C-alpha positions, 0 to 999 in steps of 0.5 A: 134776616136769613138764618140759614147755615151753609154747610161746607162738606169735605171728605177725607181721603188717604194714601197708605204708603210703605213705612206704616205711614198714611197721608191724610188730605181733605177735599170740598165735595161740591167744589172739588177744592182741596182743603187748606190745612195750613192754618194754626187754628187746626192744631194738626200737630196734636193729632195722634201719629202726627209727622208733618205737613207735606205737598202731595205729588202728581204721577209726574212727580209735580206738586198738585195744585189745590185749586186750578189755575192758583198757585196754592198746592195741595197738602196732606198730613202724614200720619204714622200708624199705630203698630202692635206686637202681632203685626210687628212679627208678621212684618219681620218674616217679610223683610226679605222684599222690603223696599223692592216692588215685587208686584206680588200680593205682599204690596196689597194693603192688609185689611187691618192696615185700612182700618187704621188708616180710616181711623186716622181719617176719622180723627182729621175729619173730626178735627177738621170739623171743629177747628177749620176756619168758617165763614159767617153763617156757615159750618164745616162738615167732614166725612171719611172718603176712601183709601185712595190706594190698594197697594202700598205707594212709596212715600217718595212718590207721594211727597217727594224725595226732600220731604221724605227724608224730612218725615224719616228724620222725624219718625227716627229722630227720637231713636237717635236722641235716646241713644237706640242707634249709638252702636251703629256709628261705632 
């Protein structure tokens, strides 16, 4: 009888986007295959800041594949990063160029945002290790990889137009339900 346990190693990377969100995804470090994250056993909806699961797009706006030659798309988990008062005040002062890619240092991701994105990767990695499907005589090991970008990405470039609309509706839907925006339509 063979008692060796095969280790399925994954690294968890992230893409930081405007709007205080990060897209987190995993990849098998041996094969390069992107991790399957749709399984209900993962319970990704319980991750802090969970917004949704979305397909990743390449630089041409086409969905990327998990496995080359197969029709399974690579997906990531969109996480809303926690904010705090001090950073919110800084944001209010720099709202002049929101949504406009000025190419200046305002688009460079700040250190505290990278720390939060890394924390989201750690949460995802811990969850993946514990809950992802395992084959007989195997275990999952997930570690934090890298933040894929040094400047903020537009969410629409990472997950597409319709997915961005869905994510924005999920992020701000609570404000509509509690009446925070009731005066806007009046």
